[in-house]
N, C-alpha and C positions, 0 to 999 in steps of 0.2 A: 194525144192522151185526153180522154174525156175528163172534165173536171179540173184540168190543170190551168191555173191562172198565171199568165206571164205578163210582165210589164217590161217593155224594152226601154233602153235609154232614150232612143229617138224613134218615132214612128212617123211614116209618111204614107199618104194615100195618093196614088197617081190617078190621072184621068182614066175612066173606065172602072174604077173601084179597086184596082190592084193595090195591095198593101205591102209595105216593106217595114221590117223591124231591124234597127241597128243596135247592136250590143257591144259595149266596150268592157273588157275584163282587165282588172289589175293583175290578176294571177291566172295561170293556166287552169282550165277546168279538166277534171278527169273525164274519160270517155262516157261514163255512166251519166254524169251531170249534163254534158254537152248533148248526148243523145236524147235525154229527157226534154231538154229545152227545145232542141231542133224539132223533135217529133211533135211537141206541143204547138209550135208555130205552124208546122207543115199541116197538121190536122185542122188548124184554124184557117187554112188558106192564105197564110202570111209567109212571104219570102224573108228569111232571116239572113242578115249579113254580119 
């Protein structure tokens, strides 16, 4: 999603520039919210866990 700013709980950058984002949720996300967040990371080239 263009313009979506996401801030993960923990972010790691691996050798070669690969980025990982770790998110911890206290309560379940509905699909719409999960899809928005996952899509935002994916579009930014970040693997979310």
